[in-house]
C-alpha angles and dihedrals in degrees: 000000000000088000091155089059099048116144111215122215098243092043094054093048092051102043097090093046092050092057091067100018123160127217129179145074132008113265107259102173118211124223107295125245111244092246097046102092092049093052091053093069103034125106111245131189111270089224120055123181110215117204118266123225090265097049126085110263109218115207130185127188115261115216111242138175098235094167092064097049115127095186127058092237140014118199110200131189104229095208090059109018093190088070107082142141136324089050149110108210146149121271133172126266093241121090109297124209119214133182122211116204116196126201090216133031109273137217096245101210091052092054094052091046092050093051092051093045093052094048094054098056090055089064092071096054101121119236097010127105096234114153141181109248127197112262132206122188129202121177117205089182137324093289100045126058126175118206127191114202118198124185121218111264092224089063100042092051094061108019127078093190131044133155140197137170133225111204133156103191110142095030114126133227122233086259090057100254115144117225111240128244092251092062109134112272136192120228109195118201105197110208127180107253118244120232136205113246129194111219125185114245089241090054095239102110132048130183131177112230103182141041102199115176095203133049111257134178096239128203124182112230103190140024090242088065091229102123128042128183111227128193135173129185117246090219136028141209139145093261143089097258119131114219136175117294138209115229134207139164120227119210111201092194093062097023091230135133117218115202122217121204090208136065115272124203137178088221121035133225122172146066119353093252109078147126126259113198109198091214082081113276145085139213136181119259103276121249119254110285094025113114121202126192117272115248134181087215097057120102128182115233127197126181134162110258139020117306110229090179139357129182136174121252115243092267093039093234094112140034128224111210139185106211136181141118120323091248095036113120104183148023101036134184120253115223127190108201124196107219096193095051094034094226142112104261094188138358120194108191118222097348094125094079125187137040125313109254122247130203118266088211102058108354094248119151112260127223113249107236132194124215108207126189097175092261101057138359117218127204140154145214131191127261091233141332095269101052136057092221110132126219105209128203143176130207113213113214094201097052098027091226137124121230138165118285119208113193118178093256126113110262093242094051130081110271098205119137148162123224145188118271092254093048094239098122131034132192113211115187087211098046113018132236116340136181098212102302094342116102113229106170142343122262109296104188142274110325148110144249116256107240115258093014144081092235122118118203121199144152130239131186117254123228109261132188121239111284094020124117114259114247140178136219126222113228136187123205119197105210094195095053094030088227130138130202138177116247096186141336136212097052113159114261089239092067123112133184109235105167152328135237120260092245091052094236098111138047123202121219132181116216138163090209132066114273094180096097113106109278120241106257116251114250 
């Protein structure tokens, strides 16, 4: 049933990335500033206050290896130095500071004129929200220029999307050489940042928890709503490409963002020497010379073989892993790893039978993930490389054995699900709500179970007339009573449920629009 609505494995894993995907150029990194590697691991305030046009703009020289430059200019976003020309990428709507490094000493007036001249033609590009920002220039010397770009308040208050371009083609060096049209440029897509909101489970109270200055894909890592995994694409386009990301961890207790110079993932795939951070993420052992932030939650893990998938147990004291050779495509070992003792607790050779799944979107190999509820951990493989048929399994913690798992989902559809804490009810995107094998209700929408309850909370789009702003309503379905009610209406369409508190009293939403307005009372 619901075959026309099937969610495929690769599609589900890619949806979030596609929302803020980045397309563009290969990443040719310029010579690094001396301070760059240090800034990549420091904790920074989650809220920064950029200078306004009226405030004094303080500029300090940034060390740079000019003699090794291969391009005539590098335009760098100071708030995230790894983002540099040539690029089209997302920035915040607040004032943004950039530094331009030139290979040769420049004629200053010609550079400022070129930047202004190139911004103005973009204004006439039909159908695009290009705008002319306010610019401030500060020269440290003839090879380093700092530029502060401020967007007009009347635009940022109403628009979610704006774009501008920094380009220096036509500027001249002190020696009189004109910079060519193909000089590296920086396209800045200014998006309104999303924020995490705390919403009462009855829909009557709302409180903003964050003040991010940049748009992040945000995932809640714990029921206490302390740690959040943040990611942003290095590049951007209106397409379904998946490009490298920048990762950070936000701590709501200290209101700081800690940058990581490595890829972070909630499920791991890679060499058998990696780091498990019990806040809820993994990363590969860093290369020599790469420094990652220290963390009391981080534990080194080493196993023989290539890890085709690793996930935390429900209590995050153990790992469940699918292990084999690096080129092995089927019939893997299952390892249970004790994080506290640092040892393999159990290895079951060859019990993960079948072929490793690949994405239907791009053919990439998928990470095998385990969904653990403290009683059993479910996972799946594919029957073969040509078909989408899943082979589904469950690991029983009590017996330490693997057996077949038979969820009420068609064999060629993704079998992912969320369930109540006691395991009584499950929500399958490809089947609906079930009580064991008993069907309760069709698929409602993206949502979550409130901890300690049998209540499923989800959002649905409201019908809107032409020209009206799209909105959503927040619903609660009581699986025991088979009753549904509206918690609140009029939520911005850009709102997403990302978690719930352990006591079940609060929901957490991520939205790029203000949720503070009084909610519409539930009927």
